C-alpha positions in Angstrom: 46.3 -24.9 1.3 45.8 -22.6 4.4 42.9 -22.5 6.7 40.6 -19.5 6.5 41.7 -16.8 8.9 39.7 -16.9 12.1 39.0 -13.6 13.8 39.5 -13.2 17.6 36.3 -13.2 19.6 35.5 -9.5 19.6 32.5 -7.5 18.3 32.1 -8.4 14.6 31.3 -5.6 12.2 29.9 -5.9 8.6 33.1 -4.1 7.4 35.1 -7.0 8.9 32.8 -9.4 6.9 33.9 -7.7 3.7 37.5 -7.8 4.8 37.3 -11.4 5.5 35.9 -12.1 2.1 38.6 -10.1 0.4 41.4 -11.8 2.3 40.3 -15.4 1.4 38.7 -15.7 -2.0 38.6 -19.5 -1.7 36.8 -21.8 -4.1 33.9 -23.9 -2.8 36.3 -27.0 -2.7 38.8 -25.1 -0.6 36.2 -23.8 1.7 34.8 -27.3 2.2 38.2 -28.8 3.1 38.8 -26.0 5.6 35.4 -26.6 7.2 36.1 -30.3 7.3 39.4 -29.9 9.0 37.8 -27.6 11.6 35.0 -30.1 12.3 37.5 -33.0 12.7 39.6 -31.3 15.4 37.0 -29.4 17.4 35.7 -30.7 20.6 33.2 -29.3 23.1 31.1 -26.2 22.4 31.9 -24.3 19.1 30.1 -22.0 16.8 30.8 -22.2 13.0 29.0 -20.2 10.3 28.7 -21.2 6.7 27.6 -18.8 4.1 26.0 -20.9 1.3 22.9 -21.3 -0.8 20.1 -23.7 0.2 21.1 -26.3 -2.4 24.8 -26.0 -1.2 23.6 -26.6 2.3 22.2 -30.0 1.3 25.5 -31.0 -0.4 27.6 -29.8 2.6 25.6 -31.9 5.1 25.7 -34.9 2.8 29.5 -34.7 2.3 30.4 -34.0 5.9 28.2 -37.0 7.0 30.1 -39.1 4.5 33.6 -37.8 5.3 33.2 -38.0 9.1 31.4 -41.3 9.6 32.6 -41.6 13.2 31.0 -38.3 14.3 27.5 -38.2 15.7 25.8 -35.7 13.3 22.3 -34.3 13.3 20.4 -31.7 11.3 17.9 -29.3 12.9 15.6 -27.7 10.3 13.9 -24.4 11.5 10.8 -22.8 10.2 9.4 -19.3 10.2 7.6 -19.9 13.5 10.7 -20.9 15.4 11.3 -18.5 18.4 13.6 -20.4 20.7 16.6 -22.3 19.3 17.7 -23.6 22.7 14.4 -25.4 23.3 14.5 -26.9 19.8 17.9 -28.3 20.5 17.1 -29.8 24.0 14.0 -31.5 22.4 16.3 -33.5 20.1 16.8 -37.1 21.3 20.3 -37.7 22.9 21.5 -34.2 22.0 24.2 -34.5 24.7 25.9 -37.2 22.6 26.1 -35.1 19.5 29.4 -34.0 17.9 28.0 -31.8 15.2 24.6 -30.1 14.8 23.8 -28.4 11.5 21.2 -25.7 11.9 19.2 -24.9 8.8 16.4 -22.6 7.9 17.1 -19.7 10.3 16.6 -17.4 7.3 12.9 -18.4 7.4 12.5 -16.7 10.8 14.6 -13.7 9.8 13.3 -12.8 6.4 10.4 -10.4 7.3 12.6 -8.6 9.8 15.5 -8.2 7.5 13.2 -6.9 4.8 11.4 -4.6 7.1 14.8 -3.0 8.0 16.4 -2.9 4.6 13.3 -2.0 2.5 11.2 -0.1 5.1 8.0 -2.3 5.2 5.4 -1.4 7.7 4.2 -4.9 8.6 1.8 -4.1 11.4 1.1 -1.7 14.2 2.8 -4.1 16.6 6.0 -4.2 14.6 6.8 -0.8 13.3 9.9 0.5 11.4 11.3 3.7 12.8 13.6 5.7 10.6 14.4 2.6 8.6 15.5 0.7 11.7 13.5 -2.3 13.0 12.2 -1.4 16.4 12.9 -4.8 17.8 15.0 -7.9 17.3 13.4 -11.2 16.1 12.7 -13.4 19.2 15.0 -16.2 18.0 17.9 -13.8 17.9 17.0 -12.1 21.1 17.0 -15.5 22.9 20.4 -16.2 21.4 21.9 -13.0 22.6 20.7 -13.7 26.1 21.6 -17.4 26.2 25.1 -17.8 24.9 26.6 -18.9 28.2 23.8 -21.4 28.6 24.6 -22.7 25.1 28.2 -23.2 26.1 27.3 -25.0 29.3 24.6 -27.2 27.9 25.8 -28.1 24.4 29.2 -29.9 24.3 29.3 -30.0 20.5 29.8 -27.9 17.4 26.9 -25.9 16.1 27.1 -25.1 12.4 24.7 -22.5 11.1 24.1 -22.8 7.4 22.9 -19.4 6.1 22.4 -17.5 2.9 24.2 -14.2 2.8 21.3 -11.9 3.7 20.5 -14.0 6.8 24.2 -14.1 7.9 24.5 -10.3 7.5 21.3 -9.8 9.5 22.4 -12.3 12.1 25.7 -10.4 12.6 23.8 -7.1 13.0 21.1 -8.4 15.3 22.8 -11.2 17.3 26.2 -9.7 17.7 26.6 -10.9 21.4 26.0 -14.5 20.3 28.0 -14.2 17.1 31.1 -13.0 19.1 31.6 -16.6 20.2 32.1 -17.8 16.6 35.2 -19.7 15.8 35.0 -19.7 12.0 33.1 -18.3 9.0 33.3 -20.3 5.8 32.1 -19.0 2.4 30.9 -21.2 -0.4 30.7 -19.2 -3.7 27.7 -20.5 -5.8 28.6 -22.5 -8.8 27.2 -20.8 -11.9 25.6 -24.0 -13.3 23.9 -24.8 -9.9 22.7 -21.2 -9.6 21.2 -21.3 -13.1 19.5 -24.6 -12.4 18.1 -23.4 -9.0 16.8 -20.2 -10.5 15.1 -22.0 -13.4 13.4 -24.2 -10.8 12.3 -21.3 -8.6 11.1 -19.2 -11.6 9.6 -21.8 -13.9 9.0 -25.1 -12.2 8.1 -24.5 -8.5 4.6 -23.3 -8.9 2.2 -20.9 -10.5 -0.3 -18.4 -9.2 -2.8 -21.1 -8.3 -0.1 -22.9 -6.3 0.9 -19.7 -4.5 -2.7 -19.0 -3.5 -2.8 -22.4 -1.7 0.4 -21.7 0.3 0.2 -21.6 4.0 1.9 -18.5 5.6 4.8 -20.8 6.5 5.2 -22.2 3.0 5.1 -18.7 1.6 7.7 -17.5 4.0 10.0 -20.4 3.3 9.7 -19.9 -0.5 10.4 -16.2 -0.1 13.4 -16.9 2.0 14.8 -19.3 -0.6 14.3 -16.7 -3.3 16.0 -14.0 -1.2 18.9 -16.4 -0.5 19.7 -16.4 -4.2 19.0 -12.7 -4.6 21.6 -11.9 -1.9 24.2 -13.9 -3.9 24.5 -10.8 -6.2 28.0 -11.4 -7.5 26.9 -14.7 -9.1 23.6 -13.4 -10.5 23.2 -11.9 -14.0 20.6 -9.1 -14.4 18.1 -11.3 -16.1 18.2 -13.8 -13.3 17.9 -11.1 -10.7 14.9 -9.6 -12.4 13.1 -12.9 -12.7 13.6 -13.7 -9.0 12.3 -10.2 -8.0 9.3 -10.7 -10.2 8.6 -14.2 -8.7 9.0 -12.8 -5.2 6.4 -10.1 -6.1 3.9 -12.7 -7.2 4.3 -14.7 -4.0 3.8 -11.7 -1.9 0.7 -10.7 -3.9 -0.8 -14.1 -3.4 -0.4 -13.7 0.3 -2.1 -10.2 0.1 1.2 -8.6 1.0 0.7 -5.9 -1.6 3.2 -3.3 -0.5 5.9 -5.9 -0.5 4.8 -7.1 -3.9 5.0 -3.6 -5.3 8.5 -3.2 -3.9 9.6 -6.5 -5.5 8.1 -5.6 -8.9 9.9 -2.2 -8.6 13.2 -4.0 -8.1 12.5 -6.2 -11.1 11.7 -3.1 -13.2 14.8 -1.3 -12.1 16.8 -4.1 -13.8 14.4 -4.8 -16.7 12.2 -1.8 -17.4 10.5 -3.5 -20.4 9.0 -6.4 -18.3 5.4 -5.9 -19.3 4.2 -8.7 -17.0 5.8 -6.9 -14.0 4.1 -3.6 -14.9 0.8 -5.5 -15.2 1.1 -7.4 -11.9 2.3 -4.2 -10.2 -0.9 -2.6 -11.4 -3.0 -5.5 -9.9 -1.3 -5.0 -6.5 -2.0 -1.3 -6.6 -5.6 -2.0 -7.6 -5.9 -4.3 -4.6 -4.7 -1.5 -2.4 -7.4 0.8 -3.8 -4.8 3.0 -5.6 -6.6 2.9 -8.9 -5.1 5.8 -10.7 -1.6 4.5 -10.0 -2.7 1.0 -11.1 -3.9 2.5 -14.5 -0.6 4.2 -15.0 1.1 0.9 -14.4 -1.1 -0.9 -16.9 -0.4 1.9 -19.4 3.3 1.1 -19.0 2.7 -2.6 -19.7 0.7 -1.6 -22.8 3.4 0.7 -24.1 5.7 -2.3 -24.1 3.2 -4.9 -25.3 0.1 -3.3 -26.9 -1.6 -6.7 -27.4 -1.5 -7.7 -23.7 -5.2 -8.5 -23.2 -4.8 -9.0 -19.5 -3.4 -5.5 -19.0 -6.3 -4.1 -21.1 -8.8 -6.1 -19.0 -7.2 -5.0 -15.7 -7.1 -1.4 -16.8 -10.8 -1.6 -17.5 -11.4 -3.0 -14.1 -9.5 -0.1 -12.4 -11.4 2.4 -14.5 -14.7 0.8 -13.4 -13.5 1.3 -9.8 -13.0 5.0 -10.5 -16.5 5.3 -12.1 -15.0 6.0 -15.5 -17.3 3.6 -17.2 -17.0 4.8 -20.8 -13.2 4.5 -20.7 -13.6 1.1 -19.0 -15.8 -0.1 -21.9 -13.2 1.0 -24.4 -10.5 -0.8 -22.4 -12.6 -4.0 -22.3 -13.2 -3.7 -26.0 -9.4 -3.6 -26.6 -9.0 -6.8 -24.5 -11.8 -8.5 -26.6 -10.2 -7.5 -29.9 -7.2 -9.5 -28.8 -8.9 -12.3 -27.0 -12.6 -12.6 -28.1 -13.3 -15.5 -25.7 -12.3 -13.6 -22.5 -15.5 -14.1 -20.5 -14.2 -11.8 -17.8 -13.8 -8.9 -20.2 -17.4 -9.5 -21.6 -18.6 -9.5 -18.0 -16.7 -6.3 -17.1 -18.0 -4.6 -20.3 -21.6 -5.6 -19.3 -21.1 -4.2 -15.8 -19.8 -0.9 -17.1 -22.6 -0.7 -19.7 -25.1 -1.3 -16.9 -23.7 1.5 -14.8 -24.2 3.8 -17.8 -27.9 2.7 -18.0 -27.3 0.9 -21.3 -29.1 -2.2 -20.1 -29.9 -3.9 -23.4 -26.3 -3.7 -24.4 -25.2 -4.9 -20.9 -27.5 -8.0 -21.2 -26.0 -8.8 -24.6 -22.5 -8.5 -23.1 -23.4 -10.8 -20.2 -24.9 -13.3 -22.7 -21.6 -13.4 -24.5 -19.8 -14.1 -21.2 -22.3 -16.9 -20.4 -21.8 -18.5 -23.9 -18.1 -18.9 -22.9 -18.6 -19.7 -19.3 -22.2 -20.9 -18.6 -21.6 -21.3 -14.8 -20.5 -17.7 -14.4 -22.8 -16.9 -11.5 -21.8 -13.2 -11.3 -22.8 -12.7 -14.9 -26.2 -14.4 -14.3 -26.7 -12.1 -11.3 -25.9 -8.9 -13.0 -27.8 -9.9 -16.1 -30.8 -10.2 -13.8 -30.3 -6.7 -12.5 -30.1 -5.3 -16.0 -33.3 -7.2 -17.0 -35.0 -5.8 -13.9 -34.1 -2.2 -14.9 -35.9 -2.9 -18.2 -39.0 -4.1 -16.3 -38.5 -7.7 -17.5 -39.1 -9.1 -14.0 -39.9 -12.8 -14.9 -36.7 -13.0 -16.9 -34.9 -11.3 -14.1 -36.0 -13.9 -11.6 -35.0 -16.7 -14.0 -31.5 -15.1 -14.3 -31.1 -15.0 -10.5 -32.3 -18.6 -10.2 -29.5 -19.5 -12.6 -27.0 -17.6 -10.5 -28.2 -19.5 -7.4 -28.0 -22.9 -9.3 -24.3 -22.3 -9.5 -23.7 -20.6 -6.2 -26.5 -21.3 -3.7 -24.8 -19.2 -1.0 -24.8 -16.0 -3.0 -26.7 -13.7 -0.6 -26.8 -10.9 -3.1 -28.6 -13.0 -5.7 -31.1 -14.1 -3.0 -31.7 -10.5 -2.1 -32.0 -9.4 -5.8 -34.5 -12.3 -6.4 -36.6 -11.1 -3.4 -36.6 -7.5 -4.8 -37.8 -8.8 -8.2 -40.5 -10.9 -6.6 -41.6 -7.8 -4.7 -41.9 -5.9 -7.9 -44.3 -8.5 -9.2 -46.4 -8.3 -5.9 -45.3 -11.9 -4.9 -44.5 -10.7 -1.4 -44.6 -14.1 0.4 -42.1 -15.5 -2.0 -40.0 -12.3 -1.7 -39.9 -12.8 2.1 -38.7 -16.4 1.7 -35.9 -15.1 -0.7 -34.9 -12.4 1.8 -34.8 -15.0 4.6 -32.4 -17.1 2.5 -30.1 -14.0 2.0 -30.2 -13.4 5.8 -29.3 -17.0 6.6 -26.1 -16.5 4.6 -25.4 -12.9 5.7 -27.3 -11.9 8.8 -26.1 -8.3 8.6 -27.4 -7.6 5.1 -29.4 -4.4 5.9 -30.9 -4.3 2.4 -32.5 -7.8 2.9 -33.9 -6.7 6.3 -35.3 -3.6 4.7 -36.8 -5.5 1.7 -38.2 -8.1 4.0 -39.9 -5.3 6.1 -41.3 -3.7 2.9 -42.8 -7.0 1.8 -44.2 -7.8 5.3 -45.8 -4.3 5.3 -47.5 -5.0 2.0 -49.0 -8.2 3.5 -50.3 -6.2 6.4 -47.9 -7.9 8.9 -47.1 -4.5 10.4 -45.5 -5.6 13.7 -43.1 -8.0 11.9 -42.4 -5.3 9.3 -41.4 -2.8 12.0 -39.1 -5.5 13.6 -37.5 -6.0 10.2 -36.9 -2.3 9.7 -35.4 -2.1 13.2 -32.9 -4.9 12.2 -32.0 -3.0 9.0 -31.4 0.2 11.1 -29.3 -1.8 13.6 -26.8 -2.4 10.8 -27.3 0.8 8.8 -28.6 3.6 11.1 -28.6 6.2 8.3 -31.0 4.2 6.0 -33.6 7.0 5.5 -35.9 4.6 3.5 -36.0 2.2 6.5 -36.9 5.1 8.9 -39.6 6.3 6.5 -41.3 2.9 5.9 -41.0 2.1 9.6 -42.9 5.3 10.2 -45.5 4.3 7.6 -46.1 1.0 9.4 -46.3 2.7 12.8 -48.8 5.1 11.3 -51.0 2.3 10.1 -51.0 0.8 13.6 -52.1 4.2 15.0 -48.8 4.7 16.9 -48.6 8.3 15.6 -46.0 9.7 18.0 -43.6 6.9 17.2 -44.4 7.3 13.5 -43.6 11.0 13.6 -40.3 10.3 15.4 -39.4 7.8 12.7 -40.3 10.3 9.9 -38.2 12.9 11.7 -35.2 10.6 11.6 -35.7 10.0 7.9 -35.8 13.8 7.3 -32.7 14.3 9.4 -30.8 12.0 7.1 
């Protein structure tokens, strides 16, 4: 068996990477033996690169530690926040006595940059993509490019970078000065059984939407990097596996509110598997979250072409139609969802919301009641039920409905405001003020509550306080003509006529 060919220390191009792969189609066992021989004989500073999957990295470290018991071996695990590898290494205890240092997890720090370049994401105004090329280099690679001589002087041992393919390629492109010092690249083709097991874990066992919502940014980045590691191993993937991984990647992006990246991932999944109704549905949700409601509806329609009984897609479609003010169509969409899943409390709620916007208040109340039969603690339904009751003049029932909403969510400033408004309609102004004050404790910039409070104070003859309250409303919403008008009215009652006229004039300007 021959060693892998080692390239002279010159500038390494991606085309050379392909050539290296074609010249040495070694098995994983052959690559391991070649790596092991190299680690046995090398002394002093050396750089080795191993292209492998995350699970293979675990196995390589385990086997090398077992096969080279006389070597002082350590593992350095990097995360997405790592900027300076040199400092990470010198922080290791007794690092000068090392023989081999395995470096893992560099892909976590590279993923967003690699994707920004290859897929054209605009991540922020501080990190733009120009013409498809990342405007900067990740800090960790920038430091490596500038520090290679210091690495050689300071670290008399072999550094072994364990990287998935996408990270190795990006490393070559963006840290070529450092990479030029390499003395070996070893490839570990992924075993089909291992790949299948790992993809099953990533797709089905490693979490659901609720789990992803709880991820920290670092956890999310690490999970995305792991998925991308397997996606970049394209020769070993079959189309179904690739589609599942892209789909999962989209979900994780979406839970991190990275909606553009989520849509791009769903699009990749749908290129491979156009009949994935779930991907069309979740793509619609991401578009909806971006405010692109018409596109979201088109995506839901694609999901429903494939799976007409997908109640989630019908519900989501109704939600998007609501956002566009197309309430009659939204009601029809919610009705379809309810035909399929009659106990969908969110669809009953959405239907009630759309009916209320059409002025069909009695029907809206009936719909909210159905939602509350299924989910009695649904505070949004209690709140909107109260609004519908108020529009029918049923003020006592309205207040009772707001009280139920506040029983389940005491910090709902909107319910406190609505309750104050209903109390005002009954002439119970002191109670109304107390309710508005509760709303303002929770949301001090709620201009409607400041206005309602001012109106109630005016009706109690507390005119100076009323004017102060209107002034607060106008601080947060200067174009509130009603606040300007009622402020003028209070000033008028105090005999401050010039100020009153100025306030009326502002109301008329608006």
